[in-house]
C-alpha positions in Angstrom: 84.6 -140.1 1.4 84.2 -143.7 2.6 80.9 -145.6 2.2 80.2 -147.9 5.2 77.6 -150.3 3.7 76.0 -152.2 6.5 72.6 -152.7 4.8 72.5 -156.5 5.6 73.2 -156.1 9.4 70.5 -155.3 11.9 70.5 -158.0 14.6 72.4 -160.6 16.6 76.2 -160.6 16.9 76.5 -158.4 13.7 74.5 -155.7 15.4 76.9 -155.8 18.4 80.0 -155.5 16.2 78.3 -152.8 14.2 77.9 -150.6 17.3 81.7 -151.0 18.0 82.4 -150.1 14.3 80.1 -147.1 14.3 81.6 -145.5 17.4 85.2 -146.1 16.2 84.6 -144.8 12.7 82.9 -141.6 13.9 85.8 -140.8 16.1 88.4 -141.7 13.5 87.3 -140.3 10.1 86.3 -136.7 10.9 82.9 -136.9 9.2 84.5 -138.3 6.0 82.1 -141.1 5.9 78.6 -142.1 4.7 76.5 -144.9 6.3 74.1 -147.2 4.5 71.7 -148.8 6.9 68.8 -151.3 6.9 65.5 -149.4 7.8 65.0 -152.0 10.6 68.2 -151.0 12.4 67.9 -150.0 16.1 68.1 -146.2 15.9 69.6 -146.1 19.4 72.9 -147.4 17.8 73.1 -144.3 15.7 73.3 -141.5 18.3 76.9 -140.7 17.5 76.4 -140.3 13.8 75.6 -137.1 11.9 72.1 -137.8 10.6 73.0 -136.0 7.4 75.5 -138.8 6.7 73.0 -141.7 6.7 70.9 -143.4 4.1 68.2 -145.9 5.1 67.0 -148.5 2.6 65.1 -151.7 2.5 67.6 -154.5 2.5 67.0 -155.6 -1.0 69.2 -156.2 -4.1 67.2 -153.7 -6.1 67.4 -150.9 -3.5 71.1 -151.5 -2.9 71.9 -151.6 -6.6 69.9 -148.4 -7.3 71.9 -146.6 -4.5 75.3 -147.7 -5.9 74.4 -146.7 -9.4 73.5 -143.2 -8.3 76.2 -142.5 -5.8 79.3 -144.7 -6.2 81.3 -141.9 -7.8 80.9 -139.9 -4.6 83.1 -142.4 -2.7 86.8 -143.1 -2.9 86.5 -146.3 -0.9 83.7 -148.7 0.0 83.5 -151.0 3.1 80.9 -153.7 3.0 80.1 -154.9 6.5 77.9 -157.9 5.8 79.5 -160.5 3.5 78.3 -159.2 0.1 80.4 -157.3 -2.4 79.0 -154.1 -4.1 76.2 -154.9 -6.5 78.0 -153.1 -9.3 81.7 -153.2 -10.3 83.7 -150.7 -8.3 87.1 -149.5 -9.3 87.8 -147.7 -6.0 89.2 -149.5 -3.0 86.7 -152.1 -1.7 86.9 -154.1 1.5 84.3 -156.8 2.4 84.0 -158.1 5.9 82.9 -161.7 5.8 81.2 -163.1 8.9 78.8 -165.9 8.0 80.2 -169.4 7.8 76.7 -170.8 6.9 77.0 -169.2 3.4 80.1 -171.3 2.7 78.6 -174.5 4.0 75.3 -175.3 5.7 75.7 -179.1 6.0 74.8 -180.8 9.2 73.4 -177.6 10.7 69.7 -178.5 11.0 68.5 -176.0 8.5 65.7 -176.7 6.0 66.3 -177.5 2.4 64.8 -174.1 1.4 67.2 -172.3 3.7 70.2 -174.3 2.4 69.2 -173.4 -1.2 68.9 -169.7 -0.3 72.4 -169.8 1.3 73.8 -171.6 -1.7 72.3 -169.0 -4.1 73.8 -166.2 -1.9 77.2 -167.8 -2.1 76.9 -167.9 -5.9 75.9 -164.3 -5.9 78.8 -163.3 -3.7 81.2 -165.2 -6.0 79.7 -163.6 -9.1 80.0 -160.0 -7.7 83.6 -160.5 -6.4 86.5 -158.9 -8.3 90.2 -159.9 -8.0 91.0 -156.4 -6.8 88.6 -156.5 -3.8 90.0 -157.0 -0.3 88.4 -159.2 2.3 88.6 -159.3 6.1 87.6 -162.1 8.5 87.7 -162.8 12.2 89.8 -166.0 12.4 92.4 -167.9 10.5 89.9 -170.7 10.1 87.5 -168.4 8.3 90.3 -167.1 6.1 91.0 -170.7 5.0 87.4 -171.5 4.4 86.7 -168.3 2.5 89.7 -168.8 0.3 88.9 -172.4 -0.6 85.1 -171.9 -1.0 85.2 -168.7 -3.1 88.6 -169.1 -4.7 90.0 -165.9 -3.2 93.7 -165.6 -2.8 94.8 -165.9 0.8 96.9 -162.8 0.7 93.8 -160.8 -0.2 92.0 -161.9 3.0 93.2 -160.3 6.3 92.5 -161.8 9.7 91.3 -158.8 11.7 89.0 -159.8 14.6 87.5 -157.0 16.6 85.1 -156.8 19.6 84.3 -154.6 22.5 86.7 -155.1 25.5 84.6 -155.8 28.5 85.8 -155.5 32.1 84.5 -157.7 34.9 83.7 -154.7 37.2 81.4 -154.5 40.1 80.1 -157.2 42.4 78.7 -160.4 40.8 76.9 -163.0 42.7 76.1 -165.8 40.2 73.4 -168.3 41.0 74.7 -171.7 41.8 74.4 -174.3 39.0 73.0 -171.7 36.6 73.7 -171.8 32.8 73.2 -169.1 30.2 73.0 -169.6 26.4 73.1 -166.3 24.5 71.9 -167.1 21.0 69.2 -166.4 18.5 66.7 -168.9 17.2 68.4 -170.2 14.1 68.5 -173.9 13.6 72.3 -174.2 13.9 72.2 -172.8 17.4 71.1 -176.3 18.4 68.5 -175.4 21.2 66.6 -178.7 20.8 69.6 -180.9 21.7 70.6 -178.5 24.5 67.2 -178.8 26.1 67.3 -182.6 25.8 70.8 -182.6 27.3 69.6 -180.6 30.3 66.6 -182.9 30.7 68.9 -185.9 31.0 71.3 -184.1 33.3 68.4 -183.0 35.6 67.3 -186.6 36.1 70.8 -187.5 37.4 71.7 -184.3 39.2 71.5 -184.2 43.0 70.9 -180.4 42.9 68.6 -178.1 40.9 69.7 -176.7 37.5 68.8 -173.5 35.8 69.1 -172.7 32.1 68.5 -169.2 30.8 67.9 -168.5 27.0 67.6 -165.4 25.0 65.0 -166.2 22.4 62.0 -164.2 21.0 58.9 -165.1 23.1 57.1 -166.8 20.2 60.1 -169.0 19.4 60.5 -170.0 23.0 56.9 -170.9 23.3 57.1 -173.1 20.2 60.3 -174.8 21.5 58.7 -175.4 24.9 55.7 -177.1 23.3 58.0 -179.8 21.9 60.0 -180.2 25.1 58.8 -182.1 28.1 60.7 -182.8 31.3 59.4 -184.7 34.3 62.2 -183.4 36.6 61.5 -180.8 39.2 65.2 -180.1 39.3 65.3 -178.1 36.1 64.1 -174.5 35.6 64.2 -173.0 32.1 63.8 -169.3 31.8 63.6 -167.2 28.6 65.1 -163.7 29.0 63.9 -162.6 25.6 66.0 -160.3 23.3 68.3 -158.4 25.6 70.0 -155.1 25.4 73.8 -155.0 25.6 73.5 -154.1 29.3 71.1 -156.9 29.8 73.4 -159.5 28.3 76.3 -158.3 30.5 74.2 -158.5 33.6 73.0 -162.0 32.6 76.6 -163.2 32.3 77.3 -162.0 35.8 74.1 -163.6 37.2 75.0 -167.1 35.9 77.8 -169.5 36.8 78.3 -171.0 33.4 78.0 -170.0 29.8 77.1 -173.0 27.6 77.4 -172.9 23.8 76.2 -175.8 21.7 76.1 -174.0 18.4 77.0 -176.2 15.4 78.6 -173.5 13.3 80.0 -170.0 13.9 82.3 -167.7 12.1 83.4 -166.0 15.3 81.3 -166.9 18.4 81.2 -163.4 20.0 79.3 -164.6 23.2 82.2 -167.0 23.9 84.6 -164.0 24.1 82.2 -161.9 26.1 81.5 -164.6 28.6 85.2 -165.3 29.1 86.0 -161.6 29.6 83.3 -161.4 32.3 84.6 -164.4 34.2 82.2 -167.1 33.2 83.3 -170.7 32.8 82.5 -171.6 29.3 81.2 -175.1 28.3 81.3 -175.3 24.6 81.0 -177.5 21.6 84.1 -179.5 20.7 84.4 -177.8 17.3 87.2 -175.8 15.6 85.5 -172.4 15.8 85.6 -172.5 19.6 89.4 -173.1 19.8 90.0 -170.1 17.5 88.8 -167.7 20.1 88.9 -169.3 23.6 90.3 -172.1 25.7 87.0 -173.5 27.2 86.6 -174.9 30.7 84.8 -178.0 29.3 83.7 -179.3 25.9 81.1 -181.7 24.6 79.9 -183.3 21.3 77.1 -180.9 20.3 75.4 -183.6 18.2 75.0 -185.9 21.3 72.5 -185.2 24.0 74.3 -187.6 26.3 77.6 -185.8 25.8 75.9 -182.4 26.6 74.3 -184.0 29.7 77.7 -185.4 30.9 79.4 -182.0 30.5 76.6 -180.2 32.5 77.0 -182.8 35.3 80.7 -182.5 35.3 80.5 -178.7 35.5 78.4 -178.7 38.6 80.2 -181.5 40.3 83.8 -180.3 39.7 85.1 -177.9 42.3 88.2 -176.6 40.4 87.0 -176.4 36.9 89.7 -174.7 34.6 89.3 -171.0 33.9 88.2 -170.1 30.4 90.7 -168.0 28.6 90.4 -165.6 25.6 92.8 -166.6 22.9 92.0 -164.1 20.2 93.5 -160.7 20.1 91.4 -157.6 19.6 92.7 -156.0 16.4 90.3 -153.0 16.2 93.0 -150.5 15.5 94.5 -152.6 12.7 91.0 -153.2 11.3 90.3 -149.4 11.2 93.6 -148.7 9.5 92.8 -151.5 6.9 89.3 -150.1 5.9 90.1 -146.4 6.2 93.6 -146.2 4.8 
């Protein structure tokens, strides 16, 4: 039996990938699995799973360690979907999927000193719990290199196996002109403050109205709005809140552009989703972007002026290049790696 340990995943892009993983594992392993979930997980994700094959826990080191000590002999393989190796030494096959570049380095991301310290301690914990026999998987070659250098893991033990849901641009879409969408959570490295300042600058120079839609929790958006002021009547900012998967897809179709100013990503799933659904993506001129897409435009995410210039160029250019997905979906290879 295979243990699928996703205790540290319950929101954002990890939640989206977890749904893909769940559906595929349930179809592939003939009930020869056991899932470990955070109690906060959206229970709607779990409809396809036999409820007798699930354990819910608080996402704590103590609870996780207690579970492994009691049950690890019941499993002939362990898959950790959430960066962190097993809390006890495991002699069976272990695969860890690493998907948080912030753990490796949080410099120049806007995070507080406290957050940086916690990320550093988590990195030390991961390094301490790793064993030379464990296998790792990442989404990009860039992450493979970073993980190898940062944690001293041999490159041959880190497989590059990106996976994601393949989305088809079906049905009629009628995007609003000069409309931009940023699908991202509220974390500091998502760079919302500079994005809003860039839009404020662009609106002052634009000949036509601009619209920006965000996907933030209402309280975070209210706090952000309090610190942001614009005198331009040509800029509308909407908060769509935390969307369902269907809501995210519809939002891509309703907007002309996807803009992505994030300072650090291990994958950047919204970049791929937007490109698959026909959006022109305007993204940060950073290495993680070029690992997964060829964007229509780029900008310096640390410069509000650069962000503003890219926005204006996007709305003023008639034949902006199409955004292309560069990364291959290796879901089948990924499943073979963790199951076999």
